[in-house]
C-alpha positions in Angstrom: -20.2 52.7 4.5 -21.9 50.1 2.2 -19.5 48.3 -0.1 -19.9 48.8 -3.8 -21.9 45.9 -5.3 -19.1 44.8 -7.5 -16.6 44.9 -4.6 -19.0 42.9 -2.5 -19.3 40.3 -5.2 -15.6 40.1 -5.6 -15.1 39.6 -1.9 -17.7 36.8 -1.9 -15.9 35.1 -4.8 -12.5 35.4 -3.1 -14.0 33.9 0.2 -15.6 31.1 -1.8 -12.3 30.4 -3.6 -10.5 30.4 -0.3 -13.0 28.0 1.3 -12.6 25.7 -1.7 -8.8 25.8 -1.5 -8.9 24.9 2.2 -11.4 22.1 1.5 -9.2 20.7 -1.2 -6.2 20.8 1.1 -8.1 19.0 3.8 -8.8 16.1 1.5 -6.6 13.0 2.0 -4.1 12.2 -0.7 -3.4 8.5 -1.1 -2.1 6.1 -3.7 -5.1 3.7 -3.6 -8.7 3.6 -2.3 -9.3 -0.1 -1.6 -12.7 -1.6 -0.6 -12.7 -5.2 0.4 -16.2 -6.6 -0.2 -16.3 -9.9 1.6 -19.0 -12.5 1.2 -20.6 -13.7 4.4 -23.6 -15.6 2.9 -24.5 -18.9 4.5 -23.1 -21.0 1.7 -19.8 -20.5 3.5 -19.5 -22.3 6.8 -18.4 -20.7 10.0 -14.9 -22.1 9.8 -14.4 -20.8 6.3 -15.6 -17.4 7.2 -13.2 -17.4 10.2 -10.3 -18.4 8.0 -11.2 -15.7 5.6 -11.2 -13.0 8.3 -7.9 -14.3 9.8 -6.4 -14.1 6.3 -7.2 -10.4 6.0 -6.1 -9.6 9.5 -2.8 -11.4 9.0 -2.2 -9.7 5.6 -2.7 -6.3 7.1 0.1 -7.0 9.6 2.5 -8.5 7.1 5.8 -6.7 6.6 5.5 -7.0 2.8 2.1 -5.3 2.8 3.4 -2.5 4.9 6.5 -2.1 2.7 4.4 -2.0 -0.4 2.3 0.8 1.0 5.2 2.8 2.3 7.0 2.6 -1.1 4.1 4.0 -3.0 4.2 7.5 -4.6 2.3 9.0 -1.7 3.2 6.3 0.8 -0.3 5.5 2.0 -3.6 3.9 1.1 -7.2 4.2 2.1 -8.8 1.0 3.3 -12.4 0.0 3.9 -13.9 -3.5 4.7 -17.5 -4.4 3.8 -19.4 -7.6 4.5 -22.2 -8.5 2.2 -24.8 -11.2 1.4 -28.3 -10.5 -0.1 -29.4 -7.3 -1.7 -30.4 -5.8 1.7 -27.3 -6.6 3.6 -24.1 -4.6 3.1 -22.3 -3.9 6.4 -19.4 -1.5 6.6 -17.3 -3.3 9.2 -14.3 -1.0 8.9 -15.1 2.5 7.5 -12.3 4.4 5.6 -9.0 4.2 7.4 -5.7 5.7 6.2 -2.7 3.2 6.3 0.7 4.7 5.9 2.9 2.7 8.2 3.1 -0.4 10.5 1.3 1.3 13.3 -1.6 2.3 11.1 -1.8 -1.2 9.6 -1.7 -3.0 13.0 -4.4 -0.7 14.4 -6.7 -1.5 11.5 -5.9 -5.2 11.9 -6.7 -5.0 15.6 -10.0 -3.3 14.8 -11.0 -5.9 12.2 -10.0 -8.8 14.4 -12.3 -7.5 17.2 -15.4 -7.3 15.0 -17.9 -10.1 15.0 -18.6 -12.0 11.7 -22.1 -11.8 10.5 -24.0 -14.5 8.5 -26.8 -13.7 6.2 -29.0 -15.2 3.4 -28.7 -14.9 -0.4 -26.0 -13.6 -2.7 -26.1 -10.2 -4.3 -22.7 -9.4 -5.8 -24.3 -6.5 -7.7 -25.6 -4.9 -4.5 -22.2 -5.4 -2.9 -20.5 -3.7 -5.8 -22.9 -0.7 -5.7 -22.3 -0.3 -1.9 -18.5 -0.4 -2.4 -18.7 2.1 -5.3 -20.8 4.4 -3.2 -18.1 4.4 -0.4 -15.5 5.5 -3.0 -17.8 8.2 -4.5 -18.8 9.7 -1.3 -15.6 10.1 0.7 -13.1 13.0 1.0 -10.1 11.1 -0.4 -8.1 11.8 -3.5 -6.3 8.8 -4.9 -4.4 7.7 -8.0 -6.4 4.4 -8.2 -9.7 3.0 -6.9 -10.2 -0.8 -6.5 -13.1 -2.9 -5.3 -11.9 -6.4 -4.3 -14.9 -8.7 -4.1 -14.8 -12.3 -2.7 -17.4 -15.0 -2.8 -18.3 -18.6 -3.5 -21.5 -18.3 -5.5 -23.1 -16.4 -8.4 -25.4 -13.4 -8.1 -29.0 -14.6 -7.3 -30.6 -11.4 -6.1 -30.6 -7.7 -7.0 -29.6 -6.2 -10.3 -27.8 -8.3 -12.9 -24.1 -8.3 -11.9 -22.6 -7.7 -15.3 -24.8 -4.6 -15.8 -23.7 -3.2 -12.5 -20.0 -4.1 -12.9 -19.7 -2.5 -16.3 -21.2 0.7 -15.0 -18.8 0.9 -12.1 -15.8 0.0 -14.4 -16.8 2.8 -16.7 -16.3 5.2 -13.7 -12.6 4.2 -13.6 -12.9 1.8 -10.7 -11.1 -1.5 -11.0 -12.9 -4.7 -9.8 -10.9 -7.7 -8.8 -12.2 -11.1 -7.7 -11.3 -13.7 -5.2 -13.7 -16.6 -5.9 -13.7 -19.7 -3.7 -13.7 -22.7 -5.9 -14.3 -25.2 -3.1 -16.3 -28.3 -3.7 -19.5 -28.4 -1.6 -21.2 -31.5 -0.2 -24.7 -32.0 -1.6 -27.2 -29.8 0.2 -29.3 -26.6 -0.1 -26.3 -24.3 -0.6 -24.7 -26.5 -3.2 -27.9 -26.2 -5.3 -27.2 -22.5 -6.0 -23.4 -22.9 -6.8 -21.8 -23.1 -10.2 -18.8 -25.4 -10.7 -16.7 -22.8 -12.5 -17.2 -19.8 -10.2 -13.8 -18.6 -11.2 -14.9 -18.3 -14.8 -18.1 -16.6 -13.7 -16.1 -13.9 -11.9 -13.8 -13.5 -14.8 -16.5 -12.9 -17.4 -19.3 -11.4 -15.3 -17.8 -9.5 -12.4 -14.3 -8.1 -12.8 -12.8 -5.5 -15.1 -10.7 -2.4 -15.5 -6.9 -2.0 -16.1 -5.0 -5.0 -14.7 -8.1 -6.5 -13.3 -7.7 -10.2 -12.2 -9.3 -13.2 -10.7 -7.4 -15.2 -8.0 -9.3 -18.4 -7.4 -8.9 -20.1 -4.0 -9.3 -23.9 -4.4 -8.2 -25.0 -0.9 -9.6 -23.3 2.2 -6.2 -23.7 3.9 -4.8 -21.3 1.2 -7.0 -18.4 2.1 -4.2 -16.4 3.8 -1.7 -17.0 1.0 -4.2 -15.9 -1.7 -5.3 -12.9 0.3 -1.7 -11.7 0.9 -0.7 -12.1 -2.8 -3.9 -10.4 -4.0 -3.4 -7.4 -1.7 0.2 -7.0 -2.7 -0.8 -7.0 -6.4 -3.6 -4.4 -5.7 -1.3 -2.1 -3.8 1.3 -2.3 -6.5 -1.3 -1.8 -9.2 -0.2 -4.9 -11.2 -1.8 -8.2 -12.2 -0.5 -11.8 -12.1 0.8 -13.1 -15.4 -1.0 -13.2 -17.8 -2.6 -9.8 -17.3 -6.0 -11.3 -18.2 -7.3 -14.5 -16.7 -6.4 -17.7 -18.6 -10.0 -18.6 -19.1 -10.8 -15.2 -20.5 -7.9 -15.6 -23.0 -9.3 -19.0 -23.9 -12.7 -17.5 -24.7 -11.1 -15.4 -27.5 -9.0 -18.2 -28.9 -11.5 -21.0 -29.0 -15.2 -21.7 -29.8 -16.2 -21.4 -26.2 -19.4 -19.6 -25.8 -19.8 -16.5 -23.6 -20.7 -17.2 -19.9 -24.3 -17.0 -18.9 -24.0 -14.2 -16.3 -27.6 -14.8 -15.2 -26.8 -18.4 -14.1 -27.4 -17.6 -10.4 -30.7 -16.0 -11.0 -31.9 -18.9 -13.1 -30.9 -21.4 -10.4 -32.9 -19.4 -7.9 -35.9 -19.3 -10.2 -35.6 -23.1 -10.7 -35.5 -23.6 -7.0 -38.6 -21.4 -6.5 -40.5 -23.3 -9.1 -39.7 -26.8 -7.8 
């Protein structure tokens, strides 16, 4: 017997609703989706890149990080690790991993420690942010918060303007935090593209969203300490005091002009025209 058209339509709707429910239940529920977007451009030397990687591996194993994750509302986070340089290089070193206990954290740390560290040309923070935001948009994870944590030692000099991209991502509800390396460089090709106040550049051109912050690293031996502190703040969803960076507060209370967020592109143009 052929089912009545209305009954057939009802059955189809029920099956679709059932499939949707199972799909929803299959999605991972976490407190935080965290993408670490890590600069591996050649302005950083091999030793600095190694210290940076060790800092992240050590932080993942740290008891305070594990406790912070376990005491969250859902007791777990989603973690991904991306290395980036120019606009054509964004490598997902660690795809999404769920961390809910010490065993999970140590497994991810082992995985990260075993991966080789790439080195590539140019600096496209904007392309790194777009790649990180795409990872968040295209996963099957439900979270209370989404954070992109971008580190680097130079301004954007390739790809779309970074402020244009960061504002678009922030408008989607994603927080962007910064870990700029304020490390003095010896005169040379890489130092030509640097800006002396990369921390202020990150503050005014890159980061944003509720409790967004910049945590400058001024001594390469302090990588591990800064990374640990930064991850603890991100997992907790808080910011260091004051809640906005000091140099951003100063901008509103003095006659300091707004930062030129195209400084990196202009330096590259000057270099090309020499």
